C-alpha positions, 0 to 999 in steps of 0.5 A, a space after each residue: 938298131 933302126 926301126 922296122 918299116 911295115 912288111 906290107 907297106 908298098 905292096 901291089 898285086 904283081 911283084 916281079 921283084 919278089 922273084 929275086 935275082 939270079 947269081 952272077 959274077 963272083 957269086 956265080 963263079 963261087 957256086 961253080 967251084 962248090 963241090 956240091 954243084 955239078 951239071 949246072 945244078 946243086 946236088 942233093 945228098 947221095 941216095 936221093 931218087 930222081 923226081 918223077 912227073 905226074 905228081 903235081 897233077 895227082 896232088 891237084 886232084 886231091 886238093 880239089 876234093 871238098 872234104 880234103 879242102 876243109 880238113 886242111 884248114 883249122 875249124 876255128 881261130 888258131 890261138 896265138 900267144 897273147 903276151 909275146 912282147 911282154 915275155 920277150 922283154 925279160 931275159 932268159 933265165 937259162 941263157 936259151 929261149 926259143 919263140 916259134 912265130 909260126 911255120 919255120 920262123 923262130 926267134 932264138 935267144 942264145 948266150 946273149 945273142 938273138 938269132 931269127 930263123 926264116 922270118 916270114 911276116 908277110 900275109 902270103 908266101 907267094 910272089 903275088 899279093 892276091 894269090 898263093 898260100 895265105 896265113 891261117 893265123 896272124 903273126 904273134 907280134 909286129 916285126 917292128 916290135 921284135 927288137 934288135 936281131 943280131 943275125 937273120 938265118 935263111 934256110 933256102 929261097 922258097 917263098 915260105 922261108 924267104 919273104 921279100 917284104 920281111 927282108 926289105 923291112 929288115 934291110 933297114 936295120 943293122 942285122 947281119 944275114 947268114 944264107 946258103 950259097 947263091 941266096 945272097 943275090 936275092 937279098 942284095 936286090 932287096 936292099 941288103 948290102 953285101 957287107 952284111 951277108 954271110 953266104 955259106 956252102 955246106 960245112 962252112 961256118 961264120 962267127 957273129 959275136 960269140 956265136 958260130 953258125 954252120 951251114 949243114 946239108 939238107 935234102 930239098 931244092 931251090 927256086 923262086 921263078 918259073 925258069 929259076 935255075 938250081 943256082 941257090 943252095 938249101 941248108 940246115 943250120 947249126 948255131 953254137 954259143 959258149 953254153 948252148 947249141 941249136 939246130 934248125 932243119 930248114 926244109 928237108 927229107 929224111 937222110 942219113 946225113 943227120 947222124 953226121 951232123 949230130 956227130 960233128 956238131 951235137 948234141 943240141 939243147 933244142 932241134 927245130 925240125 920240119 914236120 909238116 907239108 909231107 905228102 906221098 907225092 914228094 916223100 923225099 923232100 919233106 919229113 913226116 912227124 915220125 921221120 922228124 923224130 927219127 932225125 932228132 934222135 940221129 942228131 942227138 946221137 940216138 939218145 933222148 937228149 934235148 928238146 924237139 920243136 916242131 916247125 913248118 906246120 900250122 901257118 900255111 896250107 901247103 899239102 893235102 894232109 889235115 891241118 892238125 896232123 903234124 902236131 898230133 902225130 909229133 906228140 904221138 912220136 915223142 911219146 913212143 920215143 920217150 922224147 921231150 917235145 915242145 908244142 907252143 902256141 905261135 908266139 909262146 916263148 919257152 926255155 928248153 931247160 925249163 917248163 915246156 909247153 906241151 898242151 895239144 892246143 890244136 885239138 880245140 880248133 881242128 877237124 877229125 884226124 885220120 890214122 897216121 900216114 906212112 910213106 908207101 914202100 919204094 916211093 920216089 922223090 919230089 915232082 919234076 914239074 916243080 915250078 908250078 909248086 914254086 909259084 904256090 909258095 913251096 912244095 
């Protein structure tokens, strides 16, 4: 595999290229043929409420309060695992090892193959180098030190999951890319050749080596620009090898479809579940830790099976909740459910079949955490005015 250029090389203040590319030609025709595309947009699973306006303004008001701003960032230096490179040099004893790199970026070594989910090595999840959510901790190791990757899996095209500088660096390697339908246009614009793309609709699968990768439903949305159409799909992913299988949620609200995914593809050795950036202003497109635990159990057929790895928290400030709440409340939810949960520091590899990292490491660098937040009864979905939030990197 060829070496990686630096993800930050050549960046300038304004990066319109980061908006990506709208689908066209056969890609657009395929989108229009999708059973999940209607009335000019991709549709969420049945039962997702229509968005209501005004939520963006209310969220902005909450974000401006000084006490809220302070609790949304760590009170000290986030402890990043110090020996990631040396640890990854040794093969996993069990055949399955997982390394959370921060946010939703996870390196999964499974049955002799290496799968990299939602790699974001950039300093900001934004189309701009001067604005947008900035990292709260450094990446555990440089991208060029990661070594060969068999396949990069992208869940959707929001900036905190699809990072142009990282993709452009990976474009110089021979890795393959598995992406939801429509997302391939962005990657092609950034230098990834079409023959290295595996672009899937929900329930479609592709094989990479001895692995089967299946795009599965999620409850979210898409978009990278102010006027982006809903022409790219969002997905969760199942990766199954000869001996092990894993699940990555991408971004999603809770929905009944987790049970179907579990019945069709589970149980899983590890589920990587989004448990951060929740808010009463968009209760149907992100999960609280309590909902994340419920999703994990649904995926496992209701049994306490496999390990839950919390993702989508700790790295970027994307919602009004306290910085450490997702970690703390996931730990509480796991204890209530009698379920194994891994809470590694960023960059700390672990094998689900071995000793799990369970330290509450965030407590040493966080402010006070309030009582657990619950969705208000009857709350509705994501704000209709989503483009402003897209530019902020995510909702």
